[in-house]
C-alpha positions in Angstrom: 51.0 50.0 -22.4 50.7 47.0 -24.6 51.1 44.8 -21.6 48.3 46.6 -19.8 46.0 46.2 -22.8 46.8 42.5 -23.1 46.1 42.0 -19.4 42.8 43.9 -19.6 41.8 41.8 -22.6 42.7 38.5 -20.9 40.8 39.7 -17.8 37.7 40.6 -19.8 37.9 37.3 -21.6 38.2 35.4 -18.3 35.2 37.3 -16.9 33.2 36.5 -20.0 33.9 32.8 -19.8 33.0 32.9 -16.1 29.7 34.6 -16.8 29.0 32.2 -19.7 29.8 29.2 -17.5 27.5 30.6 -14.7 24.7 31.1 -17.2 25.1 27.6 -18.5 24.9 26.2 -14.9 21.8 28.3 -14.3 20.2 26.9 -17.4 21.0 23.4 -16.3 19.5 24.1 -12.9 16.4 25.5 -14.5 16.1 22.4 -16.7 16.5 20.2 -13.7 13.9 22.2 -11.7 11.4 22.1 -14.6 11.9 18.3 -14.9 11.4 17.9 -11.2 8.2 20.0 -11.3 6.9 17.9 -14.2 7.7 14.7 -12.4 5.7 15.8 -9.3 2.7 16.6 -11.5 2.9 13.3 -13.4 3.2 11.3 -10.2 0.3 13.2 -8.7 -1.9 12.6 -11.8 -1.1 8.9 -11.7 -2.1 8.6 -8.0 -5.4 10.5 -8.7 -6.1 8.1 -11.6 -5.2 5.1 -9.6 -7.6 6.1 -6.8 -10.4 6.4 -9.3 -9.6 3.0 -10.9 -9.6 1.3 -7.5 -12.8 3.0 -6.5 -14.4 1.6 -9.6 -13.1 -1.9 -9.0 -13.7 -2.0 -5.2 -15.5 0.3 -2.8 -14.8 3.5 -1.0 -12.2 3.4 1.8 -9.6 5.6 3.5 -6.8 4.4 1.2 -8.6 5.7 -1.9 -9.3 9.1 -0.3 -5.8 9.4 1.1 -4.2 8.5 -2.3 -6.4 11.0 -4.1 -5.5 13.7 -1.7 -1.8 13.0 -2.0 -2.1 13.0 -5.7 -3.8 16.4 -5.7 -1.1 17.7 -3.3 1.7 16.5 -5.7 0.1 18.2 -8.7 -0.3 21.5 -6.9 3.3 21.2 -5.5 4.7 20.5 -8.9 2.8 23.3 -10.5 3.9 25.8 -7.9 7.5 24.8 -8.3 7.2 25.3 -12.1 5.6 28.7 -11.7 8.4 29.7 -9.3 11.0 29.0 -11.8 9.1 30.8 -14.6 8.8 33.8 -12.3 5.0 33.9 -12.5 4.5 34.0 -8.7 6.1 33.0 -5.4 6.3 29.3 -5.0 5.9 27.0 -1.9 7.7 28.1 1.3 11.0 26.5 2.1 9.6 24.3 4.8 7.1 22.8 2.4 9.9 22.2 -0.2 11.6 20.2 2.5 8.6 18.5 4.0 7.0 17.1 0.9 10.1 15.3 -0.5 11.0 14.1 3.0 7.6 12.6 3.8 7.6 11.0 0.3 10.9 9.4 1.0 9.7 8.1 4.3 6.6 6.8 2.8 8.5 4.9 0.1 10.8 3.4 2.8 7.7 2.2 4.7 6.3 0.7 1.5 9.5 -1.1 0.8 9.7 -2.6 4.3 6.1 -3.8 4.1 6.7 -5.4 0.8 9.8 -7.2 1.8 8.4 -8.5 5.1 5.1 -9.4 3.5 6.7 -11.8 1.1 8.6 -13.7 3.7 6.2 -16.5 4.2 6.5 -18.7 7.4 3.7 -21.2 6.6 4.8 -24.9 7.0 1.8 -26.3 5.0 1.2 -28.5 8.0 -1.0 -26.2 10.1 -4.4 -27.4 11.4 -6.3 -24.4 10.3 -6.1 -21.5 7.8 -7.6 -18.1 8.6 -8.3 -16.1 5.4 -8.6 -12.4 6.3 -11.3 -10.7 4.4 -11.3 -7.5 2.5 -13.9 -5.7 0.4 -16.5 -7.4 -1.7 -18.4 -5.6 -4.4 -22.0 -6.4 -5.4 -21.7 -9.7 -3.6 -18.6 -10.8 -5.5 -15.0 -11.0 -4.3 -12.8 -8.2 -5.5 -9.4 -8.9 -7.3 -7.5 -8.4 -4.0 -9.7 -10.8 -2.1 -9.6 -13.3 -5.1 -5.8 -13.2 -4.8 -6.0 -14.2 -1.1 -8.5 -17.0 -1.9 -6.3 -18.4 -4.8 -3.4 -18.7 -2.3 -5.8 -20.5 0.0 -6.9 -22.9 -2.7 -3.2 -23.8 -3.3 -2.7 -24.3 0.4 -5.8 -26.5 0.7 -4.4 -28.8 -2.0 -1.0 -29.0 -0.3 -2.6 -29.6 3.1 -5.9 -31.5 2.6 -6.6 -31.8 6.3 -6.6 -28.1 7.1 -9.8 -26.4 8.2 -10.4 -23.1 6.5 -11.9 -20.2 8.3 -13.1 -17.4 6.1 -13.2 -14.2 8.2 -15.1 -11.1 7.3 -18.4 -9.4 8.1 -20.9 -7.2 6.3 -19.5 -4.1 4.8 -21.6 -0.9 4.5 -23.8 -1.0 1.4 -23.4 -4.8 0.9 -25.9 -7.5 1.3 -23.5 -10.4 1.5 -20.8 -10.9 4.1 -17.2 -11.2 3.1 -17.2 -14.7 4.6 -20.1 -15.9 2.5 -18.6 -14.4 -0.7 -15.3 -16.1 0.1 -16.9 -19.5 0.8 -18.8 -19.3 -2.5 -15.6 -18.6 -4.4 -13.7 -21.4 -2.7 -16.4 -23.9 -3.5 -16.3 -22.9 -7.1 -12.6 -23.6 -7.1 -13.1 -27.1 -5.8 -12.7 -26.7 -2.0 -15.0 -29.0 -0.2 -17.7 -27.1 1.7 -17.4 -29.2 4.8 -13.8 -27.9 5.2 -14.9 -24.2 5.3 -16.1 -22.4 8.5 -17.6 -18.9 8.1 -16.8 -16.1 10.5 -19.2 -13.4 9.4 -19.3 -11.0 12.3 -16.0 -9.2 12.2 -15.4 -5.7 10.9 -11.7 -5.4 11.5 -8.5 -7.4 11.4 -8.5 -7.7 15.2 -12.0 -9.0 15.2 -11.1 -11.4 12.3 -8.6 -13.1 14.7 -10.7 -12.9 17.9 -13.8 -14.5 16.3 -11.8 -17.0 14.3 -10.0 -18.1 17.4 -13.3 -18.6 19.2 -14.5 -20.9 16.4 -11.2 -22.8 16.3 -11.0 -23.2 20.0 -14.5 -24.7 20.0 -13.4 -27.2 17.3 -9.9 -28.1 18.4 -9.6 -27.1 22.0 -6.3 -25.2 22.7 -3.8 -27.5 20.9 -3.7 -26.6 17.2 -1.6 -24.6 14.8 -2.8 -21.8 12.5 -1.7 -20.0 9.4 -3.3 -16.8 8.2 -3.5 -15.7 4.5 -3.6 -12.0 3.6 -2.2 -9.6 1.1 1.6 -8.9 1.1 1.2 -5.3 2.4 -1.0 -6.4 5.2 1.2 -9.2 6.6 3.3 -7.1 9.0 0.4 -5.5 10.8 -1.8 -8.6 10.7 1.0 -10.6 12.4 1.2 -8.0 15.2 -2.6 -8.0 15.6 -2.7 -11.8 15.7 -0.4 -11.8 18.6 -2.5 -9.2 20.4 -5.6 -11.3 19.9 -3.8 -14.4 21.3 -3.4 -16.2 17.9 0.1 -17.5 17.4 0.1 -18.1 13.7 2.4 -18.5 10.7 1.5 -16.5 7.5 1.3 -16.8 3.7 1.0 -13.8 1.5 -1.1 -13.1 -1.6 0.1 -10.7 -4.3 -1.5 -7.3 -4.5 -3.0 -6.5 -7.9 -0.5 -4.1 -9.5 -3.0 -1.2 -10.0 -4.0 -1.4 -6.3 -0.4 -1.1 -5.0 -0.4 2.7 -4.4 -3.8 2.8 -2.7 -3.3 -0.3 -0.6 0.1 0.7 0.6 -1.0 4.2 1.5 -4.0 2.8 3.4 -1.7 0.4 5.2 0.7 3.1 6.2 -2.2 4.9 7.9 -3.4 1.7 9.5 0.0 1.0 11.0 -0.1 4.4 12.7 -3.3 3.3 14.3 -1.9 -0.1 15.2 1.1 1.6 16.9 -1.2 3.8 19.0 -4.0 1.3 19.8 -2.5 -2.2 19.2 -5.3 -3.0 16.8 
């Protein structure tokens, strides 16, 4: 009898410990889930804020819109996960709980690849010509991203005093000054001789940047010359592919992306690469 009582007591104690351990594990899981939900909300809020900051510093483009939308999606995704854990309502379906983290991981992988490739400069500093790829201007002035490209160009022009510099970029919607003119003005203020600069002010895309710049350089040099292009780090990979498509065999030098523009610019470039894969431009 006593043996039975002792056995029952031991069994009850074991069951109690098991239940306690299970409850502890559940609490840990709940804490982890709440932390994950908060993280999604914070990341989403940062992306939304970043899109607004870049909009203020630059001008509206697809990267700003896409980053804002992704930020909103993350916020709602995080809130729905938190509500699920608190039992307030049913959360996102399983396919969405798999899709959002998976696409986010893929996007981060693409960002990393673009960043690594973009910083592997191939310029020899002995090229005959430099093509500076344009990006947005605001109120007639160069934006921080464009200024970064031009500062690299200034350094290159000092290292290679014989290189001709083509500033490539047309008139953006809502602007009265072409990117090429804004770039030339900035380079002159930085001490680059005006006679070294050639404006290409018709292009509205990276493909046109190269096509029209090639026409200007062919007219100046014939067919025997070497070229380097300067653009932002995130843009180097696609720009190199587009250059080959346009018949421009060029080396490249990168400019650093302003830190606060990194999310927007890399999101935008990821979308542009999809277009490049489909159209070649």
